[in-house]
C-alpha positions as CSV (number, residue, x, y, z in Angstrom):
1,M,108.8,-89.6,105.4
2,F,108.2,-89.3,109.2
3,K,105.5,-86.7,108.6
4,Q,103.7,-89.1,106.2
5,I,103.8,-92.0,108.7
6,C,102.5,-89.7,111.5
7,L,99.6,-88.5,109.3
8,F,98.7,-92.1,108.4
9,V,98.7,-93.2,112.0
10,K,96.6,-90.2,113.0
11,L,94.1,-90.9,110.3
12,L,93.9,-94.6,111.2
13,L,93.3,-93.8,114.8
14,F,90.7,-91.2,114.0
15,T,88.8,-93.6,111.8
16,L,89.0,-96.4,114.4
17,L,87.8,-94.1,117.2
18,S,85.0,-92.6,115.2
19,Q,83.6,-96.0,114.2
20,S,83.7,-97.4,117.7
21,Q,81.5,-94.7,119.2
22,P,77.7,-95.1,119.1
23,P,75.8,-92.5,117.0
24,A,74.8,-89.4,118.9
25,A,71.2,-89.3,120.1
26,K,68.9,-86.4,119.0
27,S,69.0,-83.9,121.8
28,A,66.0,-81.8,122.7
29,A,68.2,-78.7,122.5
30,D,68.8,-79.1,118.8
31,S,66.4,-76.8,117.2
32,L,66.5,-78.5,113.8
33,Y,65.0,-81.7,115.2
34,R,62.2,-79.9,117.0
35,L,61.3,-77.9,113.9
36,K,58.1,-79.4,112.5
37,A,57.6,-77.1,109.5
38,P,59.8,-77.3,106.5
39,V,62.6,-74.7,106.3
40,L,61.6,-73.7,102.8
41,A,58.4,-74.4,100.9
42,P,58.8,-77.1,98.2
43,D,57.9,-74.6,95.4
44,Y,60.1,-71.7,96.7
45,Y,62.5,-72.0,93.9
46,T,60.0,-71.9,91.1
47,K,57.9,-69.1,92.8
48,H,60.8,-66.7,92.5
49,W,61.5,-67.3,88.8
50,G,61.3,-64.4,86.3
51,F,58.6,-63.9,83.7
52,M,60.4,-65.6,80.8
53,C,61.4,-68.6,82.9
54,K,57.8,-69.1,83.9
55,Q,56.7,-68.9,80.3
56,E,59.3,-71.4,79.2
57,L,58.1,-73.8,81.8
58,Q,54.5,-73.5,80.7
59,I,55.4,-74.1,77.0
60,E,57.6,-77.1,78.0
61,K,54.8,-78.6,80.0
62,T,52.2,-78.3,77.2
63,T,54.4,-79.3,74.3
64,K,56.8,-81.7,76.1
65,I,59.7,-80.0,74.2
66,P,62.3,-78.1,76.2
67,L,62.3,-74.6,74.9
68,K,65.0,-72.1,76.0
69,I,64.7,-68.4,75.0
70,R,68.0,-66.5,75.3
71,L,69.1,-63.0,74.5
72,G,72.6,-63.8,73.4
73,S,74.8,-66.9,73.2
74,I,74.6,-69.8,75.6
75,D,78.0,-69.0,77.0
76,Y,77.1,-65.4,77.6
77,C,73.8,-66.3,79.4
78,N,75.5,-68.9,81.5
79,K,78.2,-66.3,82.5
80,L,75.5,-63.8,83.5
81,E,73.6,-66.5,85.5
82,G,76.9,-67.5,87.2
83,K,76.8,-71.1,86.0
84,P,80.1,-73.0,85.9
85,R,81.4,-74.3,82.6
């Protein structure tokens, strides 16, 4: 019980102290704020697709019907692609 009370007090103090401080200013030393160019190109993801993915996208754009070509079941393809269930 004592540990729970101490944890509650610590969290309460932390939230109060973090809200009372003004937001940090952008420092000149921070390289992300000085960077003018985007980190990745907007079309980086689609440029690195495989042949079949590009063909599926072309067909979907022309017919307005989402087409998925798979070699195997959906579960097997998702497992190979590393998609969560």
